[in-house]
All heavy atoms as TSV, in Angstrom:
chain	resi	resn	atom	element	x	y	z
A	1	MET	N	N	-11.731	-2.718	-34.156
A	1	MET	CA	C	-10.954	-1.510	-34.270
A	1	MET	C	C	-10.892	-0.809	-32.919
A	1	MET	O	O	-11.815	-0.893	-32.119
A	1	MET	CB	C	-11.584	-0.567	-35.293
A	1	MET	CG	C	-11.644	-1.123	-36.700
A	1	MET	SD	S	-12.231	0.116	-37.842
A	1	MET	CE	C	-10.718	0.529	-38.640
A	2	ILE	N	N	-9.818	-0.121	-32.705
A	2	ILE	CA	C	-9.630	0.648	-31.480
A	2	ILE	C	C	-9.660	2.124	-31.839
A	2	ILE	O	O	-8.999	2.567	-32.780
A	2	ILE	CB	C	-8.292	0.290	-30.805
A	2	ILE	CG1	C	-8.287	-1.186	-30.411
A	2	ILE	CG2	C	-8.038	1.189	-29.613
A	2	ILE	CD1	C	-6.970	-1.641	-29.851
A	3	TYR	N	N	-10.447	2.865	-31.055
A	3	TYR	CA	C	-10.556	4.296	-31.284
A	3	TYR	C	C	-9.966	5.047	-30.100
A	3	TYR	O	O	-10.047	4.601	-28.964
A	3	TYR	CB	C	-12.021	4.705	-31.450
A	3	TYR	CG	C	-12.643	4.130	-32.698
A	3	TYR	CD1	C	-13.334	2.926	-32.661
A	3	TYR	CD2	C	-12.547	4.802	-33.901
A	3	TYR	CE1	C	-13.904	2.394	-33.789
A	3	TYR	CE2	C	-13.107	4.280	-35.045
A	3	TYR	CZ	C	-13.784	3.071	-34.987
A	3	TYR	OH	O	-14.343	2.561	-36.110
A	4	GLN	N	N	-9.384	6.181	-30.369
A	4	GLN	CA	C	-8.853	7.029	-29.320
A	4	GLN	C	C	-9.456	8.419	-29.490
A	4	GLN	O	O	-9.442	8.980	-30.588
A	4	GLN	CB	C	-7.334	7.110	-29.395
A	4	GLN	CG	C	-6.720	7.923	-28.299
A	4	GLN	CD	C	-5.196	7.905	-28.355
A	4	GLN	OE1	O	-4.595	7.380	-29.279
A	4	GLN	NE2	N	-4.588	8.494	-27.363
A	5	PHE	N	N	-9.994	8.933	-28.415
A	5	PHE	CA	C	-10.616	10.251	-28.435
A	5	PHE	C	C	-9.850	11.143	-27.467
A	5	PHE	O	O	-9.739	10.834	-26.284
A	5	PHE	CB	C	-12.084	10.163	-28.013
A	5	PHE	CG	C	-12.777	11.483	-27.955
A	5	PHE	CD1	C	-13.125	12.149	-29.110
A	5	PHE	CD2	C	-13.082	12.070	-26.742
A	5	PHE	CE1	C	-13.765	13.370	-29.065
A	5	PHE	CE2	C	-13.718	13.293	-26.676
A	5	PHE	CZ	C	-14.063	13.941	-27.852
A	6	ILE	N	N	-9.293	12.235	-27.953
A	6	ILE	CA	C	-8.542	13.168	-27.118
A	6	ILE	C	C	-9.250	14.514	-27.170
A	6	ILE	O	O	-9.518	15.042	-28.248
A	6	ILE	CB	C	-7.093	13.318	-27.605
A	6	ILE	CG1	C	-6.378	11.969	-27.525
A	6	ILE	CG2	C	-6.365	14.370	-26.791
A	6	ILE	CD1	C	-4.996	11.976	-28.111
A	7	TYR	N	N	-9.556	15.023	-25.992
A	7	TYR	CA	C	-10.240	16.313	-25.890
A	7	TYR	C	C	-9.397	17.252	-25.040
A	7	TYR	O	O	-9.288	17.051	-23.833
A	7	TYR	CB	C	-11.621	16.133	-25.257
A	7	TYR	CG	C	-12.346	17.429	-25.028
A	7	TYR	CD1	C	-12.934	18.118	-26.079
A	7	TYR	CD2	C	-12.426	17.983	-23.759
A	7	TYR	CE1	C	-13.596	19.308	-25.864
A	7	TYR	CE2	C	-13.079	19.171	-23.527
A	7	TYR	CZ	C	-13.657	19.836	-24.593
A	7	TYR	OH	O	-14.303	21.015	-24.384
A	8	PRO	N	N	-8.779	18.254	-25.623
A	8	PRO	CA	C	-8.002	19.203	-24.819
A	8	PRO	C	C	-8.948	20.149	-24.071
A	8	PRO	O	O	-9.727	20.869	-24.678
A	8	PRO	CB	C	-7.160	19.950	-25.846
A	8	PRO	CG	C	-7.897	19.815	-27.134
A	8	PRO	CD	C	-8.664	18.522	-27.051
A	9	ALA	N	N	-8.875	20.110	-22.771
A	9	ALA	CA	C	-9.754	20.956	-21.955
A	9	ALA	C	C	-9.318	22.416	-22.042
A	9	ALA	O	O	-8.142	22.730	-22.095
A	9	ALA	CB	C	-9.707	20.503	-20.509
A	10	THR	N	N	-10.304	23.287	-22.057
A	10	THR	CA	C	-10.020	24.723	-22.053
A	10	THR	C	C	-10.631	25.338	-20.803
A	10	THR	O	O	-11.769	25.039	-20.445
A	10	THR	CB	C	-10.599	25.417	-23.303
A	10	THR	OG1	O	-12.000	25.154	-23.369
A	10	THR	CG2	C	-9.938	24.898	-24.563
A	11	ASN	N	N	-9.866	26.144	-20.114
A	11	ASN	CA	C	-10.282	26.805	-18.881
A	11	ASN	C	C	-10.829	25.809	-17.849
A	11	ASN	O	O	-11.946	25.952	-17.369
A	11	ASN	CB	C	-11.328	27.881	-19.166
A	11	ASN	CG	C	-10.801	28.961	-20.072
A	11	ASN	OD1	O	-9.622	29.295	-20.008
A	11	ASN	ND2	N	-11.647	29.512	-20.924
A	12	PRO	N	N	-10.029	24.788	-17.490
A	12	PRO	CA	C	-10.528	23.819	-16.513
A	12	PRO	C	C	-10.661	24.450	-15.128
A	12	PRO	O	O	-9.906	25.348	-14.765
A	12	PRO	CB	C	-9.460	22.729	-16.514
A	12	PRO	CG	C	-8.217	23.437	-16.926
A	12	PRO	CD	C	-8.657	24.497	-17.887
A	13	LYS	N	N	-11.632	23.976	-14.355
A	13	LYS	CA	C	-11.845	24.463	-12.995
A	13	LYS	C	C	-10.984	23.664	-12.026
A	13	LYS	O	O	-10.819	22.462	-12.193
A	13	LYS	CB	C	-13.313	24.332	-12.606
A	13	LYS	CG	C	-14.235	25.185	-13.422
A	13	LYS	CD	C	-15.666	24.996	-12.996
A	13	LYS	CE	C	-16.588	25.840	-13.852
A	13	LYS	NZ	N	-17.986	25.683	-13.462
A	14	VAL	N	N	-10.457	24.339	-11.033
A	14	VAL	CA	C	-9.687	23.661	-10.003
A	14	VAL	C	C	-10.678	23.074	-9.005
A	14	VAL	O	O	-11.481	23.792	-8.419
A	14	VAL	CB	C	-8.732	24.641	-9.297
A	14	VAL	CG1	C	-7.997	23.951	-8.167
A	14	VAL	CG2	C	-7.756	25.238	-10.293
A	15	ILE	N	N	-10.634	21.764	-8.814
A	15	ILE	CA	C	-11.541	21.099	-7.881
A	15	ILE	C	C	-10.742	20.153	-6.996
A	15	ILE	O	O	-9.605	19.802	-7.299
A	15	ILE	CB	C	-12.652	20.323	-8.609
A	15	ILE	CG1	C	-12.056	19.269	-9.533
A	15	ILE	CG2	C	-13.534	21.252	-9.403
A	15	ILE	CD1	C	-13.078	18.346	-10.141
A	16	GLY	N	N	-11.317	19.753	-5.888
A	16	GLY	CA	C	-10.670	18.807	-5.004
A	16	GLY	C	C	-9.584	19.410	-4.134
A	16	GLY	O	O	-8.747	18.702	-3.604
A	17	ILE	N	N	-9.548	20.720	-4.005
A	17	ILE	CA	C	-8.496	21.369	-3.226
A	17	ILE	C	C	-8.793	21.346	-1.730
A	17	ILE	O	O	-7.918	21.614	-0.918
A	17	ILE	CB	C	-8.257	22.799	-3.737
A	17	ILE	CG1	C	-6.918	23.333	-3.257
A	17	ILE	CG2	C	-9.330	23.727	-3.311
A	17	ILE	CD1	C	-5.983	23.608	-4.364
A	18	GLY	N	N	-10.023	20.982	-1.362
A	18	GLY	CA	C	-10.404	20.961	0.045
A	18	GLY	C	C	-9.590	19.985	0.870
A	18	GLY	O	O	-9.219	20.278	2.014
A	19	PHE	N	N	-9.262	18.809	0.318
A	19	PHE	CA	C	-8.448	17.837	1.040
A	19	PHE	C	C	-7.076	18.418	1.356
A	19	PHE	O	O	-6.570	18.292	2.464
A	19	PHE	CB	C	-8.272	16.554	0.228
A	19	PHE	CG	C	-9.530	15.766	0.046
A	19	PHE	CD1	C	-9.778	15.112	-1.142
A	19	PHE	CD2	C	-10.459	15.655	1.059
A	19	PHE	CE1	C	-10.925	14.357	-1.322
A	19	PHE	CE2	C	-11.616	14.909	0.897
A	19	PHE	CZ	C	-11.842	14.266	-0.295
A	20	ALA	N	N	-6.456	19.047	0.375
A	20	ALA	CA	C	-5.129	19.636	0.588
A	20	ALA	C	C	-5.188	20.780	1.583
A	20	ALA	O	O	-4.283	20.954	2.395
A	20	ALA	CB	C	-4.548	20.113	-0.738
A	21	ALA	N	N	-6.255	21.575	1.549
A	21	ALA	CA	C	-6.382	22.697	2.475
A	21	ALA	C	C	-6.508	22.218	3.918
A	21	ALA	O	O	-5.850	22.754	4.820
A	21	ALA	CB	C	-7.591	23.555	2.100
A	22	VAL	N	N	-7.298	21.190	4.150
A	22	VAL	CA	C	-7.452	20.645	5.510
A	22	VAL	C	C	-6.137	20.035	5.977
A	22	VAL	O	O	-5.689	20.267	7.102
A	22	VAL	CB	C	-8.592	19.599	5.554
A	22	VAL	CG1	C	-8.608	18.852	6.870
A	22	VAL	CG2	C	-9.921	20.286	5.323
A	23	ARG	N	N	-5.488	19.275	5.121
A	23	ARG	CA	C	-4.204	18.664	5.471
A	23	ARG	C	C	-3.153	19.722	5.794
A	23	ARG	O	O	-2.461	19.642	6.807
A	23	ARG	CB	C	-3.714	17.811	4.303
A	23	ARG	CG	C	-2.363	17.178	4.546
A	23	ARG	CD	C	-1.650	16.821	3.263
A	23	ARG	NE	N	-1.410	18.021	2.483
A	23	ARG	CZ	C	-1.251	18.023	1.171
A	23	ARG	NH1	N	-1.342	16.918	0.492
A	23	ARG	NH2	N	-1.021	19.152	0.533
A	24	ASP	N	N	-3.058	20.756	4.958
A	24	ASP	CA	C	-2.047	21.787	5.167
A	24	ASP	C	C	-2.329	22.625	6.406
A	24	ASP	O	O	-1.405	23.011	7.116
A	24	ASP	CB	C	-1.947	22.684	3.942
A	24	ASP	CG	C	-1.362	21.964	2.740
A	24	ASP	OD1	O	-0.834	20.845	2.909
A	24	ASP	OD2	O	-1.441	22.520	1.631
A	25	PHE	N	N	-3.603	22.909	6.681
A	25	PHE	CA	C	-3.922	23.680	7.885
A	25	PHE	C	C	-3.588	22.897	9.155
A	25	PHE	O	O	-2.999	23.436	10.088
A	25	PHE	CB	C	-5.392	24.097	7.913
A	25	PHE	CG	C	-5.748	24.785	9.197
A	25	PHE	CD1	C	-5.329	26.078	9.433
A	25	PHE	CD2	C	-6.453	24.124	10.177
A	25	PHE	CE1	C	-5.624	26.712	10.639
A	25	PHE	CE2	C	-6.753	24.734	11.382
A	25	PHE	CZ	C	-6.338	26.046	11.604
A	26	ALA	N	N	-3.938	21.616	9.178
A	26	ALA	CA	C	-3.631	20.799	10.356
A	26	ALA	C	C	-2.123	20.690	10.557
A	26	ALA	O	O	-1.628	20.771	11.689
A	26	ALA	CB	C	-4.251	19.419	10.214
A	27	SER	N	N	-1.383	20.552	9.477
A	27	SER	CA	C	0.070	20.476	9.577
A	27	SER	C	C	0.658	21.798	10.059
A	27	SER	O	O	1.560	21.817	10.901
A	27	SER	CB	C	0.661	20.109	8.214
A	27	SER	OG	O	2.061	20.065	8.278
A	28	PHE	N	N	0.154	22.911	9.538
A	28	PHE	CA	C	0.628	24.219	9.976
A	28	PHE	C	C	0.331	24.436	11.449
A	28	PHE	O	O	1.199	24.871	12.210
A	28	PHE	CB	C	-0.037	25.333	9.153
A	28	PHE	CG	C	0.201	26.700	9.731
A	28	PHE	CD1	C	1.392	27.353	9.515
A	28	PHE	CD2	C	-0.767	27.320	10.498
A	28	PHE	CE1	C	1.633	28.606	10.069
A	28	PHE	CE2	C	-0.546	28.566	11.045
A	28	PHE	CZ	C	0.655	29.213	10.830
A	29	ALA	N	N	-0.889	24.134	11.874
A	29	ALA	CA	C	-1.268	24.365	13.267
A	29	ALA	C	C	-0.419	23.530	14.220
A	29	ALA	O	O	-0.106	23.981	15.328
A	29	ALA	CB	C	-2.750	24.033	13.466
A	30	ARG	N	N	-0.004	22.365	13.789
A	30	ARG	CA	C	0.767	21.488	14.682
A	30	ARG	C	C	2.265	21.777	14.666
A	30	ARG	O	O	2.918	21.761	15.710
A	30	ARG	CB	C	0.536	20.039	14.297
A	30	ARG	CG	C	1.242	19.091	15.220
A	30	ARG	CD	C	0.879	17.666	14.964
A	30	ARG	NE	N	1.556	16.807	15.938
A	30	ARG	CZ	C	1.516	15.520	15.918
A	30	ARG	NH1	N	0.807	14.897	15.005
A	30	ARG	NH2	N	2.162	14.818	16.815
A	31	TYR	N	N	2.836	22.038	13.501
A	31	TYR	CA	C	4.290	22.068	13.387
A	31	TYR	C	C	4.928	23.437	13.152
A	31	TYR	O	O	6.062	23.656	13.568
A	31	TYR	CB	C	4.748	21.152	12.246
A	31	TYR	CG	C	4.400	19.710	12.456
A	31	TYR	CD1	C	3.457	19.084	11.665
A	31	TYR	CD2	C	5.011	18.976	13.461
A	31	TYR	CE1	C	3.142	17.753	11.851
A	31	TYR	CE2	C	4.696	17.652	13.665
A	31	TYR	CZ	C	3.773	17.040	12.853
A	31	TYR	OH	O	3.450	15.728	13.051
A	32	SER	N	N	4.276	24.333	12.452
A	32	SER	CA	C	4.922	25.575	12.023
A	32	SER	C	C	5.012	26.605	13.149
A	32	SER	O	O	4.006	26.966	13.750
A	32	SER	CB	C	4.161	26.168	10.845
A	32	SER	OG	O	4.846	27.299	10.366
A	33	PRO	N	N	6.191	27.114	13.444
A	33	PRO	CA	C	6.324	28.109	14.513
A	33	PRO	C	C	5.784	29.482	14.124
A	33	PRO	O	O	5.416	30.271	14.991
A	33	PRO	CB	C	7.824	28.168	14.766
A	33	PRO	CG	C	8.451	27.688	13.508
A	33	PRO	CD	C	7.474	26.725	12.879
A	34	SER	N	N	5.712	29.777	12.819
A	34	SER	CA	C	5.192	31.075	12.378
A	34	SER	C	C	4.705	30.968	10.940
A	34	SER	O	O	5.023	30.012	10.234
A	34	SER	CB	C	6.266	32.158	12.478
A	34	SER	OG	O	7.327	31.869	11.601
A	35	ASP	N	N	3.935	31.977	10.506
A	35	ASP	CA	C	3.452	31.980	9.133
A	35	ASP	C	C	4.422	32.736	8.231
A	35	ASP	O	O	5.526	33.103	8.650
A	35	ASP	CB	C	2.031	32.553	9.063
A	35	ASP	CG	C	1.955	34.007	9.480
A	35	ASP	OD1	O	2.998	34.618	9.746
A	35	ASP	OD2	O	0.835	34.528	9.539
A	36	ALA	N	N	4.031	32.988	6.996
A	36	ALA	CA	C	4.907	33.652	6.029
A	36	ALA	C	C	5.246	35.086	6.439
A	36	ALA	O	O	6.297	35.601	6.070
A	36	ALA	CB	C	4.256	33.642	4.649
A	37	ASP	N	N	4.368	35.734	7.201
A	37	ASP	CA	C	4.624	37.102	7.664
A	37	ASP	C	C	5.331	37.134	9.018
A	37	ASP	O	O	5.417	38.170	9.647
A	37	ASP	CB	C	3.300	37.874	7.770
A	37	ASP	CG	C	2.642	38.060	6.424
A	37	ASP	OD1	O	3.377	38.156	5.421
A	37	ASP	OD2	O	1.404	38.117	6.383
A	38	ARG	N	N	5.800	35.973	9.451
A	38	ARG	CA	C	6.499	35.808	10.732
A	38	ARG	C	C	5.627	36.084	11.958
A	38	ARG	O	O	6.118	36.440	13.016
A	38	ARG	CB	C	7.759	36.660	10.780
A	38	ARG	CG	C	8.713	36.415	9.632
A	38	ARG	CD	C	10.138	36.409	10.094
A	38	ARG	NE	N	11.079	36.353	9.005
A	38	ARG	CZ	C	11.482	35.222	8.433
A	38	ARG	NH1	N	11.003	34.097	8.824
A	38	ARG	NH2	N	12.363	35.230	7.468
A	39	THR	N	N	4.317	35.907	11.795
A	39	THR	CA	C	3.404	35.982	12.931
A	39	THR	C	C	3.457	34.644	13.657
A	39	THR	O	O	3.309	33.597	13.035
A	39	THR	CB	C	1.963	36.271	12.464
A	39	THR	OG1	O	1.959	37.471	11.698
A	39	THR	CG2	C	1.029	36.408	13.644
A	40	ALA	N	N	3.672	34.692	14.951
A	40	ALA	CA	C	3.844	33.455	15.719
A	40	ALA	C	C	2.584	32.602	15.709
A	40	ALA	O	O	1.471	33.106	15.738
A	40	ALA	CB	C	4.233	33.793	17.149
A	41	ASN	N	N	2.777	31.303	15.669
A	41	ASN	CA	C	1.680	30.345	15.738
A	41	ASN	C	C	1.543	29.907	17.194
A	41	ASN	O	O	2.399	29.183	17.695
A	41	ASN	CB	C	1.973	29.144	14.838
A	41	ASN	CG	C	0.924	28.076	14.920
A	41	ASN	OD1	O	-0.113	28.254	15.542
A	41	ASN	ND2	N	1.187	26.943	14.292
A	42	PRO	N	N	0.491	30.315	17.897
A	42	PRO	CA	C	0.371	29.964	19.304
A	42	PRO	C	C	0.094	28.478	19.554
A	42	PRO	O	O	0.242	28.004	20.674
A	42	PRO	CB	C	-0.807	30.814	19.776
A	42	PRO	CG	C	-1.605	31.066	18.556
A	42	PRO	CD	C	-0.618	31.126	17.428
A	43	LEU	N	N	-0.271	27.732	18.524
A	43	LEU	CA	C	-0.577	26.311	18.686
A	43	LEU	C	C	0.606	25.397	18.398
A	43	LEU	O	O	0.536	24.203	18.682
A	43	LEU	CB	C	-1.740	25.923	17.771
A	43	LEU	CG	C	-3.054	26.646	18.009
A	43	LEU	CD1	C	-4.061	26.246	16.946
A	43	LEU	CD2	C	-3.576	26.360	19.385
A	44	ALA	N	N	1.676	25.937	17.838
A	44	ALA	CA	C	2.818	25.107	17.442
A	44	ALA	C	C	3.384	24.364	18.646
A	44	ALA	O	O	3.656	24.938	19.689
A	44	ALA	CB	C	3.892	25.969	16.809
A	45	GLY	N	N	3.522	23.070	18.486
A	45	GLY	CA	C	4.102	22.251	19.529
A	45	GLY	C	C	3.144	21.835	20.628
A	45	GLY	O	O	3.508	21.057	21.499
A	46	THR	N	N	1.919	22.349	20.624
A	46	THR	CA	C	0.974	21.993	21.682
A	46	THR	C	C	-0.072	20.984	21.212
A	46	THR	O	O	-0.678	20.323	22.033
A	46	THR	CB	C	0.231	23.235	22.214
A	46	THR	OG1	O	-0.503	23.830	21.158
A	46	THR	CG2	C	1.212	24.246	22.779
A	47	ILE	N	N	-0.279	20.860	19.916
A	47	ILE	CA	C	-1.281	19.939	19.375
A	47	ILE	C	C	-0.647	18.567	19.204
A	47	ILE	O	O	0.393	18.418	18.581
A	47	ILE	CB	C	-1.834	20.439	18.028
A	47	ILE	CG1	C	-2.564	21.748	18.214
A	47	ILE	CG2	C	-2.744	19.397	17.403
A	47	ILE	CD1	C	-3.068	22.343	16.930
A	48	GLN	N	N	-1.296	17.564	19.792
A	48	GLN	CA	C	-0.803	16.207	19.671
A	48	GLN	C	C	-1.725	15.363	18.788
A	48	GLN	O	O	-1.267	14.478	18.082
A	48	GLN	CB	C	-0.710	15.581	21.059
A	48	GLN	CG	C	0.384	14.598	21.193
A	48	GLN	CD	C	0.557	14.168	22.641
A	48	GLN	OE1	O	-0.309	14.371	23.487
A	48	GLN	NE2	N	1.682	13.589	22.925
A	49	TRP	N	N	-3.014	15.646	18.823
A	49	TRP	CA	C	-4.005	14.878	18.078
A	49	TRP	C	C	-4.979	15.834	17.400
A	49	TRP	O	O	-5.231	16.918	17.901
A	49	TRP	CB	C	-4.821	13.985	19.020
A	49	TRP	CG	C	-4.016	12.984	19.746
A	49	TRP	CD1	C	-3.397	13.148	20.944
A	49	TRP	CD2	C	-3.727	11.658	19.326
A	49	TRP	NE1	N	-2.750	12.008	21.299
A	49	TRP	CE2	C	-2.935	11.073	20.324
A	49	TRP	CE3	C	-4.069	10.917	18.212
A	49	TRP	CZ2	C	-2.471	9.780	20.227
A	49	TRP	CZ3	C	-3.608	9.618	18.137
A	49	TRP	CH2	C	-2.825	9.064	19.126
A	50	THR	N	N	-5.529	15.396	16.302
A	50	THR	CA	C	-6.663	16.086	15.699
A	50	THR	C	C	-7.788	15.071	15.593
A	50	THR	O	O	-7.573	13.928	15.193
A	50	THR	CB	C	-6.344	16.664	14.306
A	50	THR	OG1	O	-5.878	15.623	13.466
A	50	THR	CG2	C	-5.304	17.745	14.398
A	51	ILE	N	N	-8.974	15.489	15.952
A	51	ILE	CA	C	-10.128	14.597	15.938
A	51	ILE	C	C	-11.167	15.177	14.997
A	51	ILE	O	O	-11.458	16.370	15.048
A	51	ILE	CB	C	-10.721	14.446	17.350
A	51	ILE	CG1	C	-9.677	13.840	18.277
A	51	ILE	CG2	C	-11.979	13.601	17.315
A	51	ILE	CD1	C	-10.097	13.802	19.723
A	52	ALA	N	N	-11.723	14.344	14.166
A	52	ALA	CA	C	-12.746	14.789	13.231
A	52	ALA	C	C	-13.979	13.912	13.393
A	52	ALA	O	O	-13.874	12.701	13.585
A	52	ALA	CB	C	-12.237	14.700	11.797
A	53	THR	N	N	-15.121	14.520	13.337
A	53	THR	CA	C	-16.374	13.783	13.371
A	53	THR	C	C	-17.302	14.385	12.324
A	53	THR	O	O	-17.177	15.555	11.978
A	53	THR	CB	C	-17.012	13.840	14.771
A	53	THR	OG1	O	-18.194	13.040	14.764
A	53	THR	CG2	C	-17.353	15.245	15.172
A	54	GLY	N	N	-18.188	13.592	11.826
A	54	GLY	CA	C	-19.071	14.131	10.819
A	54	GLY	C	C	-20.269	13.250	10.545
A	54	GLY	O	O	-20.192	12.029	10.633
A	55	LEU	N	N	-21.343	13.880	10.238
A	55	LEU	CA	C	-22.557	13.208	9.811
A	55	LEU	C	C	-22.964	13.805	8.473
A	55	LEU	O	O	-22.704	14.976	8.211
A	55	LEU	CB	C	-23.682	13.423	10.827
A	55	LEU	CG	C	-23.413	12.882	12.237
A	55	LEU	CD1	C	-24.495	13.339	13.181
A	55	LEU	CD2	C	-23.357	11.371	12.203
A	56	SER	N	N	-23.572	13.027	7.655
A	56	SER	CA	C	-24.072	13.463	6.368
A	56	SER	C	C	-22.944	14.008	5.499
A	56	SER	O	O	-21.999	13.300	5.202
A	56	SER	CB	C	-25.195	14.487	6.548
A	56	SER	OG	O	-25.815	14.740	5.308
A	57	GLN	N	N	-23.009	15.270	5.104
A	57	GLN	CA	C	-22.043	15.815	4.143
A	57	GLN	C	C	-20.628	15.857	4.697
A	57	GLN	O	O	-19.669	15.530	3.999
A	57	GLN	CB	C	-22.470	17.209	3.700
A	57	GLN	CG	C	-21.623	17.734	2.554
A	57	GLN	CD	C	-22.191	19.006	1.972
A	57	GLN	OE1	O	-23.264	19.442	2.326
A	57	GLN	NE2	N	-21.445	19.603	1.060
A	58	SER	N	N	-20.472	16.243	5.953
A	58	SER	CA	C	-19.117	16.280	6.508
A	58	SER	C	C	-18.554	14.863	6.668
A	58	SER	O	O	-17.348	14.651	6.531
A	58	SER	CB	C	-19.101	17.012	7.841
A	58	SER	OG	O	-19.955	16.388	8.770
A	59	GLY	N	N	-19.405	13.900	6.920
A	59	GLY	CA	C	-18.964	12.512	6.974
A	59	GLY	C	C	-18.520	12.012	5.615
A	59	GLY	O	O	-17.564	11.242	5.502
A	60	ARG	N	N	-19.196	12.447	4.569
A	60	ARG	CA	C	-18.794	12.066	3.216
A	60	ARG	C	C	-17.475	12.719	2.830
A	60	ARG	O	O	-16.781	12.246	1.952
A	60	ARG	CB	C	-19.876	12.436	2.215
A	60	ARG	CG	C	-21.075	11.528	2.322
A	60	ARG	CD	C	-22.022	11.744	1.179
A	60	ARG	NE	N	-22.307	13.149	0.992
A	60	ARG	CZ	C	-23.492	13.644	0.708
A	60	ARG	NH1	N	-24.510	12.844	0.567
A	60	ARG	NH2	N	-23.662	14.930	0.555
A	61	PHE	N	N	-17.112	13.825	3.459
A	61	PHE	CA	C	-15.807	14.433	3.234
A	61	PHE	C	C	-14.716	13.606	3.917
A	61	PHE	O	O	-13.660	13.367	3.351
A	61	PHE	CB	C	-15.781	15.868	3.779
A	61	PHE	CG	C	-14.408	16.484	3.784
A	61	PHE	CD1	C	-13.902	17.065	2.646
A	61	PHE	CD2	C	-13.632	16.472	4.921
A	61	PHE	CE1	C	-12.637	17.625	2.637
A	61	PHE	CE2	C	-12.367	17.031	4.933
A	61	PHE	CZ	C	-11.873	17.609	3.787
A	62	HIS	N	N	-14.976	13.167	5.147
A	62	HIS	CA	C	-13.953	12.471	5.927
A	62	HIS	C	C	-13.569	11.115	5.347
A	62	HIS	O	O	-12.407	10.718	5.428
A	62	HIS	CB	C	-14.412	12.289	7.374
A	62	HIS	CG	C	-14.481	13.563	8.127
A	62	HIS	ND1	N	-15.536	13.879	8.933
A	62	HIS	CD2	C	-13.639	14.612	8.200
A	62	HIS	CE1	C	-15.334	15.064	9.459
A	62	HIS	NE2	N	-14.197	15.533	9.032
A	63	ARG	N	N	-14.516	10.391	4.813
A	63	ARG	CA	C	-14.221	9.044	4.323
A	63	ARG	C	C	-13.140	9.044	3.236
A	63	ARG	O	O	-12.111	8.392	3.405
A	63	ARG	CB	C	-15.485	8.369	3.811
A	63	ARG	CG	C	-15.276	6.920	3.455
A	63	ARG	CD	C	-16.553	6.234	2.992
A	63	ARG	NE	N	-17.551	6.267	4.015
A	63	ARG	CZ	C	-18.777	6.835	3.873
A	63	ARG	NH1	N	-19.108	7.366	2.724
A	63	ARG	NH2	N	-19.634	6.819	4.849
A	64	PRO	N	N	-13.278	9.781	2.142
A	64	PRO	CA	C	-12.190	9.775	1.150
A	64	PRO	C	C	-10.944	10.513	1.634
A	64	PRO	O	O	-9.843	10.198	1.232
A	64	PRO	CB	C	-12.803	10.448	-0.073
A	64	PRO	CG	C	-13.960	11.194	0.423
A	64	PRO	CD	C	-14.458	10.483	1.652
A	65	PHE	N	N	-11.112	11.491	2.517
A	65	PHE	CA	C	-9.947	12.202	3.064
A	65	PHE	C	C	-9.043	11.219	3.795
A	65	PHE	O	O	-7.827	11.213	3.599
A	65	PHE	CB	C	-10.402	13.314	4.009
A	65	PHE	CG	C	-9.269	14.066	4.641
A	65	PHE	CD1	C	-8.512	14.959	3.911
A	65	PHE	CD2	C	-8.977	13.891	5.989
A	65	PHE	CE1	C	-7.458	15.635	4.489
A	65	PHE	CE2	C	-7.935	14.572	6.579
A	65	PHE	CZ	C	-7.174	15.459	5.820
A	66	LEU	N	N	-9.615	10.381	4.639
A	66	LEU	CA	C	-8.821	9.388	5.357
A	66	LEU	C	C	-8.285	8.310	4.418
A	66	LEU	O	O	-7.178	7.809	4.599
A	66	LEU	CB	C	-9.650	8.755	6.474
A	66	LEU	CG	C	-10.035	9.693	7.600
A	66	LEU	CD1	C	-10.994	9.001	8.559
A	66	LEU	CD2	C	-8.821	10.204	8.329
A	67	TYR	N	N	-9.064	7.959	3.420
A	67	TYR	CA	C	-8.626	6.945	2.466
A	67	TYR	C	C	-7.420	7.424	1.670
A	67	TYR	O	O	-6.464	6.688	1.459
A	67	TYR	CB	C	-9.776	6.592	1.523
A	67	TYR	CG	C	-9.372	5.628	0.438
A	67	TYR	CD1	C	-9.204	4.270	0.716
A	67	TYR	CD2	C	-9.156	6.064	-0.867
A	67	TYR	CE1	C	-8.822	3.382	-0.270
A	67	TYR	CE2	C	-8.778	5.181	-1.854
A	67	TYR	CZ	C	-8.613	3.850	-1.565
A	67	TYR	OH	O	-8.235	2.979	-2.536
A	68	LEU	N	N	-7.465	8.674	1.239
A	68	LEU	CA	C	-6.372	9.213	0.419
A	68	LEU	C	C	-5.172	9.538	1.265
A	68	LEU	O	O	-4.059	9.562	0.835
A	68	LEU	CB	C	-6.835	10.464	-0.335
A	68	LEU	CG	C	-7.907	10.210	-1.392
A	68	LEU	CD1	C	-8.419	11.532	-1.929
A	68	LEU	CD2	C	-7.346	9.367	-2.511
């Protein structure tokens, strides 16, 4: 027999947003000329590379970040 169990989650927590935050910040710093309030981005157009290094916990962040 095959059983199916469905559990509707209530009040789920938002998790895993750190990858998107790092990606969006790096993209903003490199490409966006200004933010939503029209404050100029002094780094726009000057960043060519981003370098990340990490040991222990920060290294465990980088591995799946690069994989995804």
